[in-house]
N, C-alpha and C positions, 0 to 999 in steps of 0.2 A: 504493499498498500505506499510504503515513506517514498519509494522510489516510483511507483505512478505520480503521487504527487509534485517530485523536484520534478521529471518531466512535464508533466502540465506547464508548472513556473516556466521553465526555461524556456520550451514551445511558446509559450508566451509572450518572452520578448522577445523571441525571432520574430514571432507568424506581428507582433504589434508592431516590429518595426516595417514588416516587409508591406502595413498600411501604408507608409507615407512614400512611400516609390513603387514603380510600376512591376520593378523585379526585385527580390530579395537579395542581392548580390551582395556578396562580403565588403566589410567597411572596413578597410585598414585605419589602426587606431593610434599610429605615429605614437609616440611617447608608451604610453602604456603597452600600445603590441610589442614593445622592444622588449620590456618590462616581464610582460605573461613570458615571451622565448626564452628570456632568459632563466626565468624561473621552473617552467619545466622542464632547462637542461641542469637545474641545479636538482629537481627534483629525479629525473632519470638516474642521476648521478649518486645520488642517494640512495635509489634503492639496490643498485649496481655494488654499493658497498653496506647495504645494511645501516644504512645510518639513522637511526630512529627519530634522532632528535631535529637532523635537518627537515627531513619530511615530514613530522610531527607540526611541525613550524608551517610547512606548505600545505599541508592538508585542510580542508574547510572541515567546522565540526558535523557536519552531515555524509561526509566523503563516505561514496561506495566506489565497489570492485567488481565489477562484473566480469569472472575470466571465463575461457574459451570451452567453458564446461558450463556455463551459464549458472554456476554459482556467485552468490554475492556476498560481499563480506563488510561491514564496514571500518572505521577509521583504527577503532579499538583492536579490531580483529586484523585486520591488518602488518600494523606496525612490528608486531612480533615476529612476524615471518616475509620478511621484508628481502631479504637476498633468496630466497625461491620466488619473487616475484622479477627479478633483476632480469632486462631486456639487452638487444645490442643490434646495432645496424640499421635506425630507422632510416626510413627510404619511403617515394613516392609523397614525401610528406606537404599537405596544405593544411593552409588557415584560414580561418572565418573568423572576424571580429565583426560582431553583434552587439556595439554599444559596450554592455554593464557583462557580455557574455561571450566568451573563445572557444573558438572549436579546433584543437588540435588531431589530424587523425593521419595517417597510413598504415605504413608497413613494417615489422622488424619480428626479430626471433627472441621467443623466451628461453635464454641462458639455462637454464636447468632442464628443462623439456627437449631444448632442439627441437623447436618447433615452430612452421611461423606462422605469426597470426599478421590479423590487422587490427586497429589500437583507433581510440577514438579516446580524448582528455578533454575534458573542457570545465574551465577555468571563467571563475566569478569574480568581481571585485566587491571585495566587504571593505568594511570603517578604515580598517587594520593592512591593507592591502590585496591582490589578486592571489588566489586561492583553488588549488583543484578540488573541483565538486565532484567530477565523476570519469570512473576511469573504466574503460571498457575493452575486451578484448574478444576476437571470432575467429576459430579455427579458416584457413584461407585454404577451399576447396581443390582439390588436385584436379579437378573438370567438373563439367555442371553437370546435375542429377538429370539421368534421365525422365524418371520418375517421381512425385511423390505419392508420399502417405500417411494416411493420419489424420489427426485433426489442423487444416492448414492447407490441406491437399486440395487444391481448384478442383472441384463438382461439375466445370464443361455448363456450368448455366442454373442446374438443377435446386431447387431449394436447399439449405444449412439450417440445418439445425444450431443456430447459434445465440443465446441470450446472451453471454458476457463474453467478449465486450461489443457484440455486434447491434446490442437495443438497447443496453443497459450497461453502467459499471460503478462497481461498490465506492464514488467518490462525488461530492456536491461540486461542483465547478463555482469560483467564486468570480463574479463576475462573467461581463460580453467574450474579454478575451480568451478566458479559459473555455467556456461552454465552447467556442467557435472551432478548439484545440480540439476539443473531446469529439465533439460533434464531426470533425475532419477524420481525427483515428480512427473512430466507430466506420465512416465510411470507406474509409481505406481495410479496415479488416473485411468489411461484405463482399468488396467486390473481388480482393486475395481470395477469398474462399470460394468463389462463383468466377472466376477466372475472368471478368469482367475491365479488358483493358481499357474500352470508352470511358466507362464512369468511373475506372482508376485515376486516369492522365490531367482530371483537372484538379484534382491534391496537389502536386507538387509544381515546384517551380520550375525553370530549363535548366536549372543548376542543381538538381537534385544529382546525392549519390545514395 
């Protein structure tokens, strides 16, 4: 639940900014961007050294890490096992700046597991400076799957029994922006389940990845 709330709040910031421009293009933040990139580099180094003190200062109180297996851990759970999360060789790095939220994404290898993943690190601006709020890694598939099965597989347009999140979610949006984010997300889930490409497209900007 807390992870979903953070998703809605961050998406609201980005979505709200997009209303002020024809396309939701990343806006580089000058000095702020330089500070985040430096902090991000310091965080990666701290993870490699198992430096709890440095990492602790850079991680937000609400920080969460979702690894490639889908397990999500809090700041308190992450700090004692930093060394096992060390990575190397960040590549294809891209940065998107949206006011008080900055997204850094790319590819790297998890040293202890010798496996390549895609990563996304979300930084937010707090009163005491920029801090990492979300870190997520996703395993890089060697090839595209020929078919999908189970919940989430396309139905080819057939009706799908999907209450949560297609019709309702266990969260009460606060304000119009959050309500619009929730509605968009639900629409995306419905279109994915029914494999409705034409209905899926309007929910994403041209620079969506």
